[in-house]
N, C-alpha and C positions, 0 to 999 in steps of 0.2 A: 727390667734391668737391661743395661747395655751390654749385649753379648759380644760387642767388639772389643771389650776390655780384656787385658791379660795382667791383672794386678800383681800376682805373685811372680810370674816370669819377668815382667818389666821391673818390678821392685828389685829383683836380684841383679838385673842388668844395670839399673841405676846405681846400685851399691858398688859394683865392681868398677864402674866408670869413674868413681871418685878416687880410684887407686888407693884403697884403704890399707893402713899399716896394721897387720894382724898380731895382736898379743892375746889371742884366744884360740880355742880349739876350732877346727881340727888341726892336726900337726903338720899338714902339708902347706899351711899358711897361704891359702888361695892358690895353690899350685906352685908356689915359689920354692918350696923344699921338695925336690924331686930328683931321683937318680937319673943319670944319663942312660938312655936306652937305645939300642940299635934300631928298633922299629917301634912304631906306635907312640912315640914320645909326645908329639903335639896333640894327637888324637885324645889321649887321656888327660894330659896336663891342662888342656883347654877346659875340659869338663870340670876340673877341680876348682876353677875360678868361681863357679856358682855353688860349690859344695860348702855351704856356710853353716852357721849355728844360730841359736836364738838371740840375735842382737836386737836392740830396741826397735830398729827400723824394719826388721825382718820378721817380726811376730813370733808366736809360739803355737805350734800345732795343738797342744793340749790345753791351751787357754787363749784361743785366738781372738784378736780384737782389731787386727790391722789387715795386712795384705792377704794373709791366709784366710781370715774370715770372709773377706770380700770375694776371694776366689771360690770358697765353699758356698757362699750365698748365690753367686752366679750359677753354680752347678745346681743348687736346689731350684733356682728359677727355671733353668733349662728343663730339668726333669719334672717340674711342677710338684714338688714335695715340700713339706714344712721345714725339713732340715737335712742337709747332706754333710757328710764327714769325709775328709781325705784319709786314706789308709796307706801306710807305707810298709805294712806287713802282709800285703796281699789279701785276697778274700778270706784266707785262713784267719787272719786277725779279726776281720769283720764277722765271720761265722762264730768264732769263739765269743766275741763280745755280745752279739745279739742273743746267744743262748744263755750266757751267764747273767745277762741283765734282765732276762724275762723268766727264767726258770729257777726254782728253788729245790733244795734237797727233797727227794722222794716224789716230786711232781710227776704225774703221768704225761708223757710227751709222745704224740704221734709223729713218726718220722718216716720219710720215704726210704725204703731199704737200699736203693742204689744211690746213696748219698756219698759225697766226698769224705775222705777220712777225717778232715777237719771238723765236720759235723759230728762224727762219732766221738772224736776227742773232746769236743765241747760238751756232749752229753755226759761223758765220763767225769769230766772236771766238775760239772754241775751236780753230779750224784743223783740224776733223775732216774725214773723208771721208763725206759723207752719201749714203745710199742711200734714194731716195724711193719710198714705197709709195702708189700711187694708190688712192683710196677707191672704194667702190661708188657707184652712181648711182640716185637715186630717180626713177623714171619719172613717178610721180604728182606729186610736188612739183617735179620738174625741177631738182634740185640735188644736189651731192655729199653723201654721208653719211659712212660710216666705213670703215676698212680691214677686209677680211675675214680670218678666220683662215687661209684658204687662201693668201692673198697673204703673210701674215706667215710661215707655214710654208715657203713657197717661198723667200722672201728669206733665211731662216735657213739653208736648205740651200745657197743660192748664196753666202752670205757667212758661213761658220761661225765666222769670227774676229770677228764683230760683237760690240760690247761693250754697247751701249745700244739700247733701243727707246723711241722718243718718240711718244706718241699724243695726240690731241685728243679729249676726250670730256666732255660731249656736243659735237656739232658746233654751229655757230652757230644752227642751227634747232632745237636742243634734243634731238637724237636720240642715243641711246646704243645701241651695238651689242649685240644679244642674245648675241654671241660674246665680249664683252669679257673675261669671267672666264676663258674658255678660252684667249684670246690671252695674257693675263698669265701664266697657268699654263704655257703653252707656252714663253714667253720665259724664265721662271725655270728651267724644266727644261733650257734650253740656256744657262744662266748669264748671261743678259742682265739688266741693271738696267732697270726699267720706270719711265719718267717720264711723267706725264700732266698736260697742260694742261687743267684742269677749270674754266676761268675762269667758265663759266656754270652751275656745279653746286654752289655753296656750300651749298645747301639740300637736296641730294639725300639726305642721311642721314635725312630724315623718313620714308623708306620708302614703300611702295606707296600710291597709284598712281604716285609719282615713281620714275623709273628708279634703279638702284643707283649709288652713288658708286664711283669707282675705288678710293677708300680701303677700302671694304668688300670689294672684290674682290681686294685684295692688292698694289696698286701700291706701289712703293718711295717715290716722292715724288709728291705731288699739289699743284698750285697752283690756288687758287681766288680769283676776284674777288668778295669779299664784297659790294662795292658794286653788283654787277649785279643780285642778287636779294634781298639782305638790306638792312636799313636802316643801311648804312654809307656814309660819305662817299666820293666819287669818289677812286680810287687806293687805297682801303683794301682789302687782300687778305690771304689766308692762304697759308702754305706748310706742308704737313704731311709729316712723315717717319715712316715706320713700318717700318724695315728695318735689319737688322744690317749690310747691305752698303754703307751710306752713312757716309762719314767726316764726322761732324757738325762737327768743328773746321774742316775744309776748307769745308763748306757755310757755316758761320758767317762765315768769312773773306770769301767772295764776297758774302754778303748785306751786310756792312758796307762792302765795297769798291764795290759797285754803287749802294747807296742813300746818301742824304744823311746826313752826320754830324750834321745838325740836323733830325731827323724831326719831322713835324707831330703835335703832341699832340691837336688836334681829330680828326685822322684816326684816330690810335690809340685815342682814347676811343670813337669811333664803332664801331670793331671790337669793343671790349668790349661795347658796347650791342647790336651785331648778334648776337654770340654769345649774349647774355642773351635776346634776342628769340626766336632759334631754339630755345633750350633750353626756353622756356616755351610753345611751341605744343603744346597738348594734342591727343589723338587726336580729340576732338569738334570742336575748332577746325579741325583739318586737314580733317575731313569737310566742314565748312561752307565752307571755302575751295574745296575741289574741287567741291562742289555749285554754288557761285557761278560758278566758271569754266565748268563744263559748261553751265549755264544761259545764260551769256554767249555761248558758242560756238553754242548752238542758235539764239539770236536772230540772231547774225551770219549764220548759214546761211540765214536766210529772205530775205536781200537777193539778188535775182536776179543782180545784176552781180558778185557775189562767190562764190567757192567756198572753203569752209573745209576745209583738208587734214586727212584723218584723222590722229589722233594716233599710233597704233601700227601697225606692220607686222610681217611675219614676221621681218624682219631687225633691226628697231630698235624701241626703246621711246622714246616722246617725252615730254619734260618737259611737264606740264600748263600750266606758266607760259608756254609758247611757243605762240602761235596764229599759224598761217600762213594768210594770206588770198591766194588766187590769183585773178587777173583772169579774169572770164568776159565781158569787155566789150571795147570798142575801145581802152581805155586800157592802157598798160603798167603794170607794178608801180610804176615811178618816177612816172608820171603820177597813179596812184591816191594815192600818198603825198602828192603836192602838193595834191590835192583834199582829202585828210583834214586837212592842215595849215591850209587855209583855214577849216575848221570848228573849229580849235583842238585837233585830235587829232594828236599828234606820236608817230610810230612809230619802232621801233628801226632798221630797214633796209628797203630795197627792192632787188629785182633785176628783170630784165626781165619776170618773170611774177608775182612774189609781193611781198607786204608782210608783214613780221614784227612781231608785237606781243609785248612782254614784259609779262606781267600781274603785278600785285603779289602778294606772298605774304600776302594778306589777302583777306577778302571784298570783292568789287567793289561800290563804292557808286555809286548813281545809274546803274546799268547800263542801264535803259530810256532815260534821257536820252542816254546815250552812243551807244546803238544808233540813236537818232533822228538824231544828228549824222552817223553813218556813212551812213545812208540819204540824208540831205540832200546829202552829198558826191557821191553817184553816181546820184541819181535821174534825172538828165538824160542819163546816158551810155548809148548803145545797147548792148544785149547782143550779143555776138559769140561764137557757139558753134563757130566753125570751129576745127579742130585747129591749135594753134600749132606752127609750125616752130621747132624748138629746136636751133640750132647749138651752144649751150653744152655740150650733152652729148657732143659729138664728142670733146672733149679728155679728158673723164673716162671715156669708154667705150673709149678706145684700148687696144690689146692689150698694150702694154708697161706692165704694172702695176708693174714694178720698173725704176727708172731712176736714173742718176747725172748729175752735172754734166759738161758737156763740158770745162770748165776747172776745176781744183781751186782752192779759195779762195787758197791760198798762191802760185799761179801767176798769178793775175789781175793783180797789180801789175806784171808784166813786159810786159803788152800795152798798147798805146796804144788810144785809143777814137776812134770816128768816128760821126757822126750819119747815119743812112740813112732815106729815106722808108719809112714803115711797110709799105706794100705790097711793098717790095723787101727786106724783112728775112728772108725764108725762108732757112733754113740758115745764117744768121749766128748768132753767139753773143751773147746779151744781155749788155750791160755794166752794166745796171741792172735792178732788179726793178720790175715793173709791178704796182701794188697797187690794186685797187678798194677804196674805203673808204666805209662799212663793207662787208665785215667785216674788212678788213685782211689778207686771205689773198692772197698773190701769185698772179697769173695767169701771169706769166712770171718765172722766177727768174734772178737774176744768175748768169751762167755756164752757162745752159741754152741748148741749140740751139733756135732759133725754128722752129716748124712752121706749116703752113697752118692747122691747127686753132687755134693760138694767135692768129694774125692774124684769122681769121674770128670767133672768140669776142670778141676785143678790139673789132672793128668793130661787132659786135652790141651789146656793152655801151655803146659810145660813142653809137651811134645811138639807143639806148633812154634815154640820159641819165645813165649812170653817172658817178660822180666818181672820178678817179684821183689818188692822192697824187703830187704833184710832176710830173705829166704832163698838165696841163690842155690844152696845145696840141700833143698828140702827132701829130694829123693834119697840122698845119701844119709843125711843126718836125722831125718824124721821131723815131726812137728810137736811143739810143746803143748801139752794138755794139762788140765788140772787133775791132781790125784783124787 
């Protein structure tokens, strides 16, 4: 197919060039109904011109046959899959749809323990029996990475009736397991469908030095957040299917059931543009991007208070767009992040030891000035080379690599809840999930038995300044558990 085309974006432009008279939704009438604002008037009002609805010439996301279908087909052609779908509800919508369309009530599902909360929500909605596979642990970076082939093989032997394997790749820090292809092959040999949350990997088809995409390694369904690394609007995402084992009618049903019946045309148009952008990155441009990234990393590494984590290890290949800065000073990762923000540098996430940068898929402009700001942010902070004590790894290095919930999803509604002081929750069963955000990966799962490791890790995160969704006063109010 001709990757020079922009069918959806150009279709919207052609529509507004006719100066249409709107007697349809949305209520801003192509931006003509708009209040006078002191600032930002033209900026937002111009965007509203392409915020259209499902007119005959603008197609329908949930039954595409025109410009949206053509844009989706071009995406499938670029990614070399049988079918691609545009998502306007983020990878969350794609994760829910892929789970609900492939899993039935009480199915045994093998799932990576450090998955995004949307995966856990999908499992609960589907009413499955999840079996959690704990990831390996990176001693250098001090964070969880990916599930090993050994763990998956053991889980398959323990649960031979398992139907689906759900993986997250790359992890939030950009790491893809060097065993991923073997794991997918192993799952298929045992008749498991492989679903992959590849939210941070929409650009990985560019090839080395970027890690391989799960699409290229044979996964059945892959979900990607185009907005994370490609020039797409927030919530713009892709779902790719490349398997005869997937019922596309069932998948299509859940996609329209989960997402809005009035999808955003600006988001969809941005997906068309993101695909176009990726398709037109030449080999020489890729080389320049990677050279720019490597130069930026080398300059960061000259700052004494910071340690730049090496990109690749024996077990994982890291996405060059992810740069992990580890504290070598008296500041925690959270405190470093705040100091960077004072200099106008806003980063993706912090944890007790690291700050994560997501670099652009383009040559870095003004790199020297940016490095200067990093230096200014930490030049007064004393260096502290003492080995950090890391309680966080206790949970991830536990021996029970394979675990299940103490209470099945379908049984939870039978139990009443009570609130217990955090330090007294050991051996209780959590009635809510505790989710540091970002990255949105539950530390404690609803229905999971709480251990000392959970409590210690949670206390460490709170003391370091972590933000917990819906649990800001957990130390004061306690944690909800099942009676």
